[in-house]
C-alpha positions in Angstrom: -9.7 59.3 -20.0 -6.0 60.7 -21.0 -2.8 60.8 -18.4 -3.0 63.5 -16.0 0.0 65.9 -15.5 0.6 68.7 -13.7 2.2 71.7 -14.7 5.7 71.0 -12.6 5.7 67.5 -14.6 8.9 67.3 -16.8 9.9 64.4 -18.8 13.6 64.1 -19.9 14.5 64.5 -24.1 17.6 63.4 -25.5 16.0 63.6 -29.0 14.8 66.7 -30.9 12.2 64.4 -32.2 9.5 63.2 -29.3 7.0 60.5 -30.1 3.9 59.7 -27.9 5.1 56.3 -27.5 8.3 58.1 -25.6 5.7 58.6 -22.8 4.8 55.4 -20.6 1.6 54.8 -19.4 -0.1 57.8 -21.3 -2.5 57.2 -24.2 -2.3 60.8 -25.8 -4.1 60.0 -28.9 -7.3 59.7 -26.9 -6.1 62.9 -24.5 -6.2 66.7 -24.3 -3.0 68.5 -25.0 -2.7 72.3 -24.7 0.9 73.0 -25.3 4.6 71.9 -25.5 7.5 73.8 -23.6 11.1 73.2 -24.1 13.4 74.5 -21.4 16.8 73.3 -21.0 17.5 69.8 -21.8 13.7 69.3 -20.6 10.1 69.4 -22.2 7.1 70.5 -20.1 4.0 69.0 -20.8 0.7 70.7 -20.1 -2.9 69.3 -20.5 -6.1 71.4 -21.0 -8.5 71.4 -23.7 -7.4 70.8 -27.2 -6.5 68.5 -30.0 -3.3 66.5 -30.5 -2.6 64.7 -34.1 -0.2 62.2 -32.6 2.2 63.3 -35.4 6.1 63.5 -34.4 6.9 66.7 -32.3 10.2 68.5 -33.5 11.6 70.4 -30.6 13.9 73.6 -31.4 16.3 74.6 -29.2 17.7 78.4 -29.7 21.4 77.1 -28.9 21.5 74.2 -31.7 20.7 77.0 -34.2 23.3 79.1 -32.8 25.7 76.1 -32.9 25.3 75.3 -36.5 26.5 79.0 -37.8 29.6 78.9 -36.0 33.0 77.9 -37.3 36.3 78.0 -36.0 39.3 78.4 -38.3 41.3 74.9 -39.2 44.9 75.0 -38.3 45.7 74.8 -42.2 43.6 78.1 -43.3 45.7 79.9 -40.0 49.2 78.5 -41.5 47.7 79.7 -44.9 47.0 83.2 -43.7 50.5 83.2 -42.1 52.4 82.3 -44.7 50.2 85.0 -47.5 51.3 87.7 -44.7 54.9 86.2 -45.0 55.1 86.2 -48.7 53.3 89.4 -49.4 56.1 91.1 -47.8 58.7 89.3 -49.2 57.5 90.1 -52.3 56.8 94.1 -51.7 60.4 94.2 -50.3 61.9 92.7 -53.4 60.3 95.3 -55.6 61.5 98.0 -53.4 65.1 96.5 -54.0 64.3 96.0 -57.9 62.7 99.9 -57.6 66.1 101.0 -56.1 68.3 99.4 -58.8 66.6 101.0 -61.5 66.7 104.4 -59.9 70.2 103.8 -59.7 70.8 103.0 -63.4 69.2 106.1 -64.4 72.0 107.7 -63.1 75.1 108.4 -65.2 78.2 107.5 -64.0 81.4 107.9 -66.1 80.4 105.2 -68.1 77.2 105.1 -70.9 74.8 103.0 -70.0 71.5 102.4 -71.7 69.6 102.4 -68.5 70.5 106.2 -67.8 67.6 106.3 -70.4 64.6 104.3 -68.6 63.2 107.2 -67.4 62.7 108.7 -70.0 59.0 109.6 -71.5 58.0 110.9 -75.3 55.1 112.1 -76.3 54.0 110.1 -79.1 50.9 110.8 -81.4 49.3 112.6 -77.8 50.4 109.6 -75.3 53.6 109.8 -73.0 55.3 106.4 -73.7 58.8 105.2 -72.6 61.6 105.7 -74.3 62.4 101.9 -74.7 59.5 101.2 -76.2 59.8 103.4 -79.6 63.3 103.2 -80.0 66.8 101.2 -79.9 69.1 102.2 -77.3 72.7 101.1 -77.8 76.7 102.2 -76.9 79.0 102.3 -79.6 81.5 103.4 -77.1 82.1 104.0 -73.3 81.1 107.7 -73.6 78.4 107.9 -76.2 74.5 106.5 -76.7 72.9 106.1 -79.7 69.2 106.4 -79.9 67.7 104.8 -83.2 63.4 105.0 -83.3 61.4 102.5 -85.0 59.6 105.6 -86.5 61.6 108.2 -87.7 58.8 110.7 -87.4 59.1 110.5 -83.9 62.8 111.5 -83.9 61.7 115.4 -82.8 59.6 114.3 -79.8 62.8 112.3 -78.5 64.8 115.0 -78.7 62.9 117.2 -76.7 62.0 114.7 -74.2 66.0 114.0 -73.9 66.4 117.9 -73.4 63.8 118.4 -70.8 65.2 115.6 -68.6 67.8 115.8 -65.6 70.4 114.0 -67.6 72.1 117.2 -68.3 72.9 115.5 -72.1 72.7 117.2 -75.6 71.1 115.3 -78.6 72.5 115.4 -81.8 69.9 114.4 -84.4 71.1 114.0 -87.5 67.7 112.8 -89.2 68.1 109.0 -88.8 69.2 108.7 -85.1 69.9 110.8 -82.1 73.7 110.1 -80.2 74.4 111.2 -77.0 77.9 111.8 -75.6 78.6 111.8 -72.1 80.8 114.4 -70.9 83.2 113.9 -68.1 81.7 114.5 -64.7 82.7 117.2 -62.3 84.1 116.6 -58.9 81.2 118.8 -57.5 78.7 116.8 -59.9 79.6 113.4 -58.5 79.3 114.5 -55.0 76.0 115.9 -56.0 74.6 112.6 -57.7 76.3 110.7 -54.4 73.7 112.7 -52.3 70.8 112.0 -54.8 71.9 108.1 -54.4 72.0 108.4 -50.7 68.7 110.1 -50.3 67.4 107.2 -52.6 69.0 104.2 -50.5 67.4 106.0 -47.2 63.9 106.5 -48.8 63.9 102.5 -49.7 65.0 101.6 -46.5 62.2 103.2 -45.0 59.5 101.5 -47.6 61.0 98.4 -46.3 60.3 99.1 -42.6 56.8 100.4 -43.4 56.4 97.3 -45.1 57.7 95.2 -42.0 55.3 97.3 -40.1 52.3 96.1 -42.3 53.0 92.6 -41.9 53.0 93.1 -38.0 49.7 94.6 -37.9 48.3 91.6 -40.2 49.7 89.1 -37.5 48.2 91.3 -34.6 44.8 91.0 -36.4 45.3 87.3 -36.2 46.2 87.5 -32.6 42.6 89.6 -31.6 40.8 87.1 -33.7 42.4 84.8 -31.5 43.9 82.7 -34.1 47.5 83.5 -33.0 48.7 83.6 -29.1 50.8 86.1 -28.4 54.1 84.1 -28.2 53.3 83.5 -32.1 52.8 87.0 -33.0 56.7 87.5 -31.5 58.2 84.5 -33.3 56.6 85.8 -36.2 57.6 89.2 -35.6 61.4 87.9 -34.6 61.4 86.1 -38.3 60.1 89.1 -40.1 63.0 91.1 -38.7 65.6 89.0 -39.7 63.9 89.2 -43.2 64.1 92.9 -43.0 67.7 93.3 -42.1 68.8 90.9 -44.9 67.1 93.5 -47.2 68.4 96.3 -45.4 71.8 94.8 -46.1 71.0 94.4 -49.6 70.1 98.1 -49.8 73.3 99.1 -48.2 75.5 96.9 -50.9 74.2 98.4 -53.8 74.2 101.8 -52.5 78.0 101.5 -51.9 78.3 100.2 -55.4 76.5 103.1 -56.9 78.5 105.4 -54.8 81.9 103.8 -55.5 80.6 104.0 -59.7 80.4 107.9 -59.3 82.8 108.8 -57.4 85.5 106.9 -58.9 87.0 109.2 -61.9 
């Protein structure tokens, strides 16, 4: 005879594997078991018709499966995310400064500078290429530039590109090289170029502010994911503002220097 269990009988289970020997006073090998039902931390045994193999019974709880898939970010991972955001913001700000410097260099002042031709693109065998990649540019003196192409057949294309640019220079092509003489800037032209420089500087500042905005959005995303607290975001935003202010000062510095070059006769 099998030991009788009423439907209300509960057996405490501390292990997911339950052996027949765990049930005191029972002889389950000769008994009949219909089903095992798991509820919370207990297992209910119902007696009825049916066979029992005597094999260990594995009780799988729904919350056990869920727990195995949950994973919290570690402190190291959160710090890595913060560091990546900061690095990306600084890198983009530095590129903005480099672009601004390059733009300023391409605006001519009273002295000849090879960088003035940095933005010239030449149609070379059907493909637009940078002038510097197909020619050597030098400054024989303070008021002239010399362009010596590596391939003489490109002289005409280079001449056309210079004439089409907004530099206001007239190229002199002697069949070997192209010479450019820089005329003295008029007072009106200097003021006009100064306005262009000021506009480019302001565009640079807008770019820096946008980079700061993107970084703060990234911090706020970490806050929503419960990886950062509100105080963390405030502190990081404050640090980011200091970096932003530094790059704003850099823009002001290079703008003032370029403006001085333009207005100095």
